[in-house]
C-alpha positions in Angstrom: 118.1 147.2 169.9 117.3 146.4 166.4 119.1 143.1 166.4 117.4 142.2 169.8 113.8 143.2 168.5 114.3 141.5 165.0 116.2 138.4 165.9 117.0 137.7 169.7 113.5 138.4 171.2 111.5 136.4 168.7 113.7 133.5 169.2 113.5 133.7 172.9 109.8 134.2 172.7 109.4 131.2 170.5 111.2 129.1 173.1 109.5 130.2 176.2 106.0 130.1 174.7 106.3 126.6 173.5 106.7 124.9 176.9 104.8 121.7 177.6 101.9 123.4 179.6 101.5 126.4 177.2 101.5 123.8 174.4 98.6 121.9 175.9 96.6 125.0 176.7 97.3 126.6 173.2 96.2 123.4 171.7 93.0 123.2 173.6 92.1 126.9 172.7 93.0 126.7 169.1 91.1 123.6 168.4 87.8 125.2 168.9 88.4 127.7 165.9 86.4 127.3 162.8 86.0 129.2 159.5 88.0 132.3 158.8 90.1 132.9 161.8 91.6 136.1 163.1 94.7 135.2 165.3 95.5 138.5 167.1 99.1 139.0 167.9 100.1 135.7 166.0 103.8 136.2 167.1 106.1 133.4 165.7 102.9 131.3 164.5 102.9 128.8 167.4 99.2 128.4 167.0 99.3 127.4 163.4 99.9 123.6 163.9 97.0 123.2 166.1 94.2 124.6 163.9 91.8 121.8 162.6 92.1 121.9 158.8 88.8 120.3 158.7 87.1 123.2 160.4 89.4 126.1 159.5 89.4 127.5 156.0 91.8 130.5 156.3 93.7 132.3 159.1 94.5 136.1 159.2 97.4 136.7 161.5 97.9 140.3 162.7 101.3 141.1 164.5 103.3 144.3 164.7 106.7 142.8 164.9 108.5 142.1 161.7 110.8 139.8 163.3 108.0 137.6 164.7 106.2 137.6 161.5 109.4 136.3 159.7 109.4 133.3 162.1 105.6 132.9 161.6 106.1 132.7 157.9 108.1 129.6 158.3 105.1 127.9 160.0 102.5 129.6 157.6 104.2 127.9 154.6 103.6 124.4 156.1 99.8 125.1 157.0 97.3 123.1 155.1 95.0 126.2 154.7 95.4 129.7 153.7 97.4 132.1 156.0 97.5 135.8 155.5 100.0 137.6 157.8 99.6 141.2 158.2 102.0 143.7 160.0 99.8 145.8 162.2 99.0 146.6 165.8 95.9 145.1 167.2 94.5 148.5 168.0 94.0 149.3 164.3 93.7 146.0 162.5 93.5 146.1 158.7 90.7 143.6 158.6 87.2 144.2 157.1 84.2 144.6 159.3 82.2 141.4 160.2 84.5 139.4 158.0 85.8 136.6 160.5 84.2 133.7 162.2 86.5 133.4 165.1 89.1 135.4 166.9 91.8 133.8 168.8 94.0 135.4 171.4 96.8 133.5 173.1 99.0 135.2 175.6 98.7 138.5 173.8 96.5 140.9 175.8 99.0 141.2 178.3 101.3 143.0 175.9 98.9 145.0 173.7 99.4 148.7 174.7 95.8 149.6 174.4 94.0 146.4 175.1 90.4 147.8 175.2 90.8 149.3 171.8 92.1 146.0 170.6 89.1 144.2 171.9 86.8 146.6 170.3 88.6 145.9 167.0 87.9 142.3 167.5 84.2 142.9 168.1 84.2 144.9 164.8 85.6 142.2 162.7 83.6 139.3 164.0 80.5 138.3 162.2 77.2 138.3 164.1 77.5 135.3 166.4 81.3 134.9 165.9 83.3 133.8 169.0 86.4 135.1 170.7 88.4 132.3 172.0 91.2 133.0 174.5 93.8 131.8 176.8 95.8 134.6 178.7 97.7 135.0 181.8 96.8 137.9 184.0 95.8 139.4 187.5 95.6 136.5 190.1 92.4 136.0 192.4 94.7 135.6 195.4 95.3 139.2 196.8 98.9 138.3 198.1 99.8 137.1 194.6 98.1 140.0 193.0 100.3 142.4 195.2 103.3 140.6 194.0 102.2 141.2 190.5 101.8 144.9 190.9 105.0 145.1 192.6 107.1 143.4 190.0 105.1 144.6 186.9 107.1 147.6 186.1 110.3 145.6 185.8 108.9 142.7 184.2 107.2 144.8 181.6 110.6 146.1 180.7 112.3 142.7 180.6 109.4 140.9 178.9 108.8 143.1 175.7 105.9 145.0 177.3 104.2 142.0 178.8 102.0 143.0 182.0 101.6 140.5 184.8 98.5 142.2 186.4 95.9 142.9 183.7 92.4 141.5 184.7 91.5 139.8 181.5 88.0 138.8 182.3 87.1 142.4 183.1 88.9 143.7 180.0 86.9 141.5 177.7 83.6 142.2 179.5 84.2 146.0 179.3 84.5 145.6 175.4 80.9 144.4 175.4 81.6 140.7 175.2 79.4 138.1 177.0 81.1 135.0 178.4 79.9 131.5 177.2 82.7 129.9 179.3 85.3 131.2 181.6 87.8 129.4 184.0 90.8 130.7 185.7 93.6 129.1 187.9 97.3 128.5 188.2 99.4 126.7 185.8 102.0 124.5 187.6 105.4 126.2 188.2 107.5 128.0 190.9 106.4 131.6 190.2 102.7 131.9 190.7 102.8 135.6 189.6 103.2 134.6 186.0 101.1 131.5 186.1 97.5 132.7 186.8 95.7 131.8 183.6 92.3 132.7 182.1 90.5 130.4 179.6 87.4 131.1 177.8 84.8 131.8 175.0 83.0 135.0 174.6 80.5 136.5 172.1 79.5 140.2 171.4 76.5 141.3 173.2 
């Protein structure tokens, strides 16, 4: 289990999360960040190449997995801005209050055990007027697909490192007292719709 969590799963995650569609979505999301950025669940650092060095001065990456952070460190070393990697869960982030301009969450809320607490932490660390920018997969609007997500979620969660198929991302963000500036949702192309329903948006604290 130690080898799997430390080496194998980070490698597999790196490959799966870098497919063409996800890379396009990631780039569009991350390009909106500015100033001091909190990257929640930075994972293997796949967002780092897409931050605009003309707009971003520093990235704080929070991630509980040492194996993920090891791979993120390779990308951080090549970044043209300061990158501060911190091993911690999103529910109790070692980040000062009102200290970041932008929070970025990409395919992370599905996995965080206590998503509401994590989003409340994001609100805490954002400066007044700071923005949460996100792209996440989650619960489908189509009842038939949502039923499939509910059915397969227990098995999927065990196989995919705690990832959940059926979290209502928009409701989770709104429940943490954020207001949406932009929100869209729909399927990415692919054969398995249960894993392709994707939310994209920008939110600010109320």
